[in-house]
C-alpha positions, -999 to +999 in steps of 0.1 A: -002-003+001+018+029-017+004+060+008+011+040+037+042+029+031+034-008+042+032-042+025+000-058+029-006-096+036-036-116+032-045-148+050-070-155+020-088-183+038-094-160+072-094-131+049-071-114+073-047-086+066-008-079+084+006-049+074+042-050+085+058-009+070+087-005+049+104+015+027+091+051+016+064+042-014+063+011-021+060-006-058+069-040-068+068-065-044+083-104-053+077-134-028+106-163-029+100-191-055+106-207-014+076-185+000+103-173+032+109-141+016+088-111+000+113-086-009+093-051-019+107-023-041+108+008-022+106+037-056+090+065-033+080+100-050+091+113-088+100+134-065+118+126-032+131+081-049+142+065-029+166+040-030+159+006-009+149-036-012+131-039+022+136-080+028+104-086+047+105-126+073+069-142+061+073-167+087+077-139+112+062-105+090+089-085+099+116-065+078+150-081+083+166-057+059+166-033+037+195-031+011+207+000-004+204+000-040+197+022-069+178+060-072+139+048-077+139+011-071+109-006-087+106-035-099+127-067-079+127-103-089+144-136-070+167-161-090+151-195-090+176-210-062+173-177-040+208-164-041+202-130-064+175-105-063+172-079-092+158-046-095+148-024-114+166+016-106+142+038-130+161+075-117+196+057-122+189+036-157+209+008-138+198-028-120+211-038-093+226-074-082+218-082-043+237-115-024+206-119-008+222-141+025+247-114+030+217-088+023+245-071+005+242-050-036+273-071-055+271-050-091+251-022-104+240-024-145+238+002-163+212-001-189+191+016-222+162+037-208+143+038-174+133+006-162+104-006-149+099-039-145+125-075-145+122-107-157+144-138-150+152-166-176 
């Protein structure tokens, strides 16, 4: 929920909603293939872009890491083996690669244009 700076987690069997406070202006969320962690790209606003990703432990519903990326983080995806997190940075024209075991950025790659969503294949 972008305006509240939260990730809303809904239990579909009960319709219970839990809100987890994340960074400013959350945009996209991706849950690991093993369902252990969710990653939220915090893009901020047009005038005050953010540059972080929130890592949420899905069992505790708590943020366990806030990871720095490029300016206006937007798209986020995790590799099928859960080793790497990829994040598009709209205002920098880059993609950040995060080591999921250390919660640290390990590489930034320049791309064309203003990258938005991202896929892995």
